[in-house]
Structures are given as structure tokens and as C-alpha cells.
C-alpha positions in Angstrom: -19.9 27.4 -18.9 -16.2 26.3 -18.9 -15.4 23.0 -17.4 -14.0 23.3 -13.9 -10.3 22.5 -13.6 -8.0 21.9 -10.7 -7.4 25.1 -8.8 -4.6 23.7 -6.5 -0.9 24.6 -6.8 1.3 22.5 -9.1 -1.5 21.4 -11.4 -0.7 22.0 -15.1 -3.3 20.4 -17.4 -1.1 20.9 -20.4 2.2 19.5 -19.0 2.2 16.0 -20.6 -1.2 15.0 -19.1 -2.1 11.4 -19.6 -5.2 10.8 -21.8 -6.7 7.5 -20.6 -8.4 5.0 -23.0 -10.2 1.7 -22.4 -10.2 0.4 -18.9 -7.8 3.1 -17.8 -10.8 5.5 -18.0 -12.2 3.8 -14.9 -9.2 2.3 -13.2 -6.4 4.9 -13.2 -4.3 3.4 -10.5 -3.9 0.0 -12.2 -0.3 -0.9 -13.0 1.0 -3.4 -15.5 3.1 -6.4 -14.5 6.5 -6.1 -16.1 7.5 -9.8 -16.7 10.7 -8.6 -18.4 11.9 -7.5 -14.9 13.8 -10.3 -13.2 12.8 -9.2 -9.7 9.1 -9.1 -10.7 9.4 -12.6 -12.3 11.1 -13.8 -9.1 8.2 -12.4 -7.0 5.6 -14.2 -9.2 7.6 -17.4 -9.0 8.0 -17.2 -5.2 4.3 -16.6 -4.8 3.5 -19.8 -6.7 6.1 -21.7 -4.7 4.6 -20.4 -1.5 1.2 -21.6 -2.5 2.5 -25.1 -3.4 4.7 -25.4 -0.4 2.1 -24.3 2.2 -0.5 -26.6 0.6 1.8 -29.7 0.9 3.0 -28.6 4.4 -0.6 -28.3 5.7 -1.7 -31.6 4.1 1.3 -33.3 5.5 0.3 -32.0 8.9 -3.1 -33.7 8.6 -5.2 -30.7 7.3 -7.8 -31.6 4.7 -7.0 -30.5 1.1 -9.7 -27.8 0.9 -8.6 -25.9 4.1 -4.9 -26.5 3.2 -5.4 -24.8 -0.2 -7.2 -21.9 1.4 -4.3 -21.4 3.9 -1.8 -21.6 1.1 -3.7 -19.0 -1.0 -3.7 -16.7 2.1 0.0 -17.1 2.5 0.7 -16.5 -1.2 -1.6 -13.5 -1.4 0.1 -12.0 1.7 3.5 -12.4 0.1 2.4 -10.9 -3.2 0.5 -7.9 -1.7 3.5 -7.2 0.5 5.7 -7.1 -2.6 3.3 -4.8 -4.4 3.0 -2.4 -1.5 6.8 -2.3 -1.2 7.0 -1.2 -4.8 4.9 1.9 -3.8 7.0 2.6 -0.7 10.3 2.5 -2.6 9.8 2.8 -6.4 13.5 2.7 -7.1 14.5 -0.5 -5.2 12.4 -3.6 -5.7 14.4 -6.1 -3.7 13.0 -4.6 -0.5 9.7 -6.1 -1.5 11.2 -9.6 -1.6 12.8 -9.1 1.8 9.4 -7.9 3.2 7.7 -10.9 1.6 10.1 -13.2 3.3 9.4 -11.5 6.7 5.7 -11.7 5.9 5.9 -15.5 5.6 7.7 -15.7 8.9 5.0 -13.5 10.4 2.3 -15.7 8.8 3.5 -18.8 10.6 3.5 -17.1 14.0 0.9 -14.3 13.8 -1.4 -15.4 10.9 -2.2 -14.0 7.4 -3.0 -10.4 6.6 -6.4 -9.3 5.5 -6.6 -9.0 1.7 -9.2 -6.3 1.8 -7.2 -4.1 4.2 -4.0 -4.6 2.1 -5.8 -3.8 -1.1 -7.1 -0.6 0.6 -3.5 0.3 1.6 -2.1 -0.5 -1.9 -4.6 1.7 -3.8 -4.4 4.5 -1.2 -0.7 4.7 -1.6 -1.0 4.6 -5.3 -3.4 7.5 -5.2 -1.0 9.6 -3.2 2.2 8.9 -5.1 0.6 8.4 -8.6 3.1 5.7 -9.5 0.7 4.5 -12.2 1.1 7.9 -14.0 -2.6 8.7 -13.6 -5.0 10.0 -11.0 -7.6 7.9 -9.2 -10.8 7.3 -11.2 -14.2 5.9 -10.5 -13.1 2.2 -10.2 -10.3 3.1 -7.9 -12.5 5.2 -5.7 -15.0 2.4 -5.4 -12.2 0.0 -4.3 -10.8 2.4 -1.8 -14.1 3.7 -0.3 -15.9 0.3 -0.4 -13.0 -1.4 1.3 -12.9 1.3 4.0 -16.6 1.1 4.6 -16.7 -2.7 4.8 -13.8 -2.7 7.2 -15.5 -0.1 9.3 -18.6 -2.2 9.3 -16.5 -5.1 10.7 -15.5 -2.9 13.6 -12.4 -1.2 12.3 -13.9 2.3 12.2 -10.6 4.1 11.7 -10.4 3.1 8.0 -13.2 5.5 6.8 -11.4 8.3 8.8 -8.0 7.4 7.3 -9.5 7.3 3.8 -11.0 10.8 4.2 -7.7 12.1 5.4 -5.9 10.5 2.4 -8.4 12.2 0.0 -7.9 15.6 1.7 -4.2 15.3 1.5 -4.4 14.2 -2.1 -6.4 17.2 -3.0 -3.9 19.7 -1.5 -0.5 18.3 -2.6 1.2 18.9 -6.0 -1.2 18.1 -8.9 -4.1 17.4 -6.5 -7.5 16.6 -7.9 -10.2 19.0 -6.5 -13.0 16.3 -6.4 -10.9 14.4 -3.8 -12.5 16.7 -1.3 -16.0 15.4 -2.2 -14.7 11.8 -1.9 -13.4 12.6 1.6 -16.9 13.5 2.6 -18.3 10.3 1.1 -15.6 8.3 3.0 -16.6 10.0 6.3 -20.2 9.1 5.6 -19.2 5.5 5.9 -19.0 6.0 9.6 -22.8 5.8 9.6 -22.6 2.1 9.2 -19.4 1.5 11.1 -19.4 -0.6 14.3 -17.7 1.2 17.2 -17.7 -1.6 19.8 -17.1 -4.8 17.8 -13.3 -5.0 18.1 -11.6 -5.3 21.4 -8.5 -3.0 21.6 -5.9 -5.6 22.8 -2.4 -4.8 21.6 0.3 -7.5 21.8 3.8 -6.4 22.5 5.0 -8.0 19.3 3.2 -5.4 17.2 4.6 -2.6 19.2 8.1 -4.0 18.5 7.3 -4.3 14.8 6.0 -0.7 14.6 9.1 0.6 16.4 11.4 -1.3 13.9 9.3 0.0 11.0 9.7 3.6 12.3 13.4 3.3 12.7 14.0 1.6 9.4 11.6 3.4 7.2 12.1 7.0 8.3 15.3 7.4 6.2 13.1 6.7 3.1 11.3 10.0 3.7 14.6 11.8 3.7 15.5 10.6 0.1 12.2 11.2 -1.6 13.6 14.1 -3.6 16.2 11.8 -5.1 13.7 9.1 -6.3 14.1 8.7 -10.0 11.1 6.4 -10.8 8.6 7.5 -13.4 4.9 7.0 -13.7 3.9 4.0 -15.7 1.5 5.7 -18.1 2.8 9.2 -18.5 6.5 8.6 -18.2 6.9 11.6 -15.9 9.1 11.5 -12.8 7.2 11.1 -9.5 6.8 14.2 -7.5 8.9 14.2 -4.3 6.1 16.0 -2.3 3.7 13.2 -3.2 6.2 10.5 -2.2 6.7 12.3 1.1 3.0 12.6 1.7 2.5 8.9 0.8 5.2 7.9 3.3 3.8 10.0 6.1 0.3 8.7 5.5 1.6 5.1 5.4 3.2 5.5 8.8 0.4 7.4 10.4 -2.2 5.0 9.0 -0.4 1.9 10.4 0.2 3.4 13.8 -3.3 4.8 14.0 -5.0 1.5 13.0 -2.9 -0.7 15.3 -3.1 1.6 18.3 -6.8 2.2 17.9 -7.8 -1.4 17.0 -5.0 -3.4 18.6 -3.6 -6.7 17.5 -6.5 -7.4 15.2 -5.5 -4.5 13.0 -1.8 -5.4 13.4 -2.5 -8.9 11.9 -4.6 -7.4 9.1 -1.8 -5.1 8.0 1.1 -7.3 8.9 2.3 -7.6 5.3 2.2 -3.8 4.9 4.3 -3.5 8.0 6.8 -6.0 6.7 6.9 -4.2 3.4 8.1 -1.1 5.0 10.7 -3.0 7.1 11.9 -4.8 4.0 12.3 -1.5 2.1 14.1 0.0 5.1 16.5 -2.9 5.4 17.4 -2.8 1.7 17.8 1.0 1.7 20.2 0.7 4.6 22.2 -2.0 2.7 22.2 0.3 -0.4 23.4 3.2 1.6 26.2 1.2 3.1 27.2 0.0 -0.4 27.0 3.6 -1.7 24.4 2.5 -4.3 22.0 5.4 -3.6 22.2 8.4 -6.0 21.8 11.8 -4.3 21.7 13.6 -7.6 18.6 15.8 -8.1 17.0 15.6 -11.6 
């Protein structure tokens, strides 16, 4: 019996398909860190500086060394994950990630640190949809995405398994979709069995409404230029599909709005670096448009 292949539109198994080896057989959405890139090196440097600065700041304020280091690591991780999420939201312009990282640090001081698990879920889900790694999601990626969603659901944020199922369904239907994503959507929904539906109080602070409104205004233009994105997948060297970038952007916005409005400020704080990543990308895109630095040439 012949091996089942993807039946969905846009899938061509012979068009430069990536053949994974080593750890890539299990972690298709992993991306290498390009230390030759000045902006990436700057992001790593700023992350280290944030950890050191916050540690000294907290200790100077009378906090014990142990808790001070924990606070500093939370701040540094929030900055780094914001930058990494921004790379998915706008693959052509990296400076938006640094702007978002700066906004994240401001938000950290007034609103608190983001949730690393929720941010990791967002990062891998966006990579699954846009395939910036140049490969599809594999068993290790699915474990990260589904396990994160189920754990967050168990903590009272039951919308994550639903959003995860929706992401897998969308992934299966867009260009180059993987048919087994539909099965993974079912597994994600099964996570609702262990979810807590009354653990988190839905109290939404006006500041998160303002941030989401700013995000919507600033990030929407990004959806308009997805067909002009020139970035290529890391592993296969192929240009990213505009339909996938559009689907990723729409899911990003719907996921944030859904999580925050259903779970209130608690979800807003969890995903604050992800919100700031979109705002940072929108700000830098606006700057690039004003300076006529955005190419509207289709390739």
C-alpha cells in the first residue's frame, strides 16, 4: 500500500522538499541563531545586560540575591522571547523585535513578566503556521505546542487547547498543509478534559484593552504586505508563502484577543511580550514605510 501523502492544495512533495537529519527529524521548527547578524548579536547582548542590570537593581533595592536573579531571568527571558516572536511576525525587518523588547521591559516594570510557557506556545505555533524554519512541525514541536496548551488549560486558561486545535486545523488547510495536523487538532481538544474552567477570574484592566487596540492599529498593515515578504525558510531556502504569513498574522491577532478577553488581565500579563512584539513590528514597519524602505515588488 502506497504511503499516504498530503492531499491539500499547494502541496508538492517534489518541489525542493527538505529532508531532515539528526535532531531536525524530531524538531522541525527549531531555528539556528545567526551570530553573524548584527541585530541578533545586539539582541543577545541586550538580553545579558538586562539580566545583569535587573539583578543589581533588585539587590540595590533590598531584595535577596536569589529572588533578584530569578526576577532578572524573567525580565531577560521576556525580552528574548519578545524578540524571537517578532522575527516570526515580520521576517524581513528585525529591528521591530528590539523595539518590542524595549516596550516589554517597560511593561515588565509596571505590569510584570510574561509567562515563558505561554510565550513558547505562541512562538512555536507561529512557526508552525509560517514555516519560517523551512520545515513542517514534527513530533518534538507537537509535544511542545500541545503540552504547553494542556498545562496552561490545567492552570485555568482553557482557551489555549481550543486555540491550538484551531491552529492545527488552519495549518492543515493552507498552502502546503500537513494532513495529520487534523489529528493533532483532535488531540489538542482532548486537553479540555483536564482543563480548569473556573480557576481564573475574568477581570480585564483597561491598560490591556489599550494595548490590544494599539496592536490592532499598528499590526494590521503587516497583513497587507505579506505578499511582498522576501524572507526564506532557514532549512529549505524557499521563499515563505504569503498565504501562510497571512494565516499566521490573523491567528496571532485572534489568539491574543481571544485569550485576553476570555481570561482577562492574567492572560494579558502572560502574553505581554507577544503583544509588545506586534506593536514593535508595527512601529518599525510604519517607520520603514515613511522612509520608503519597503519593497512592493512581487517575486
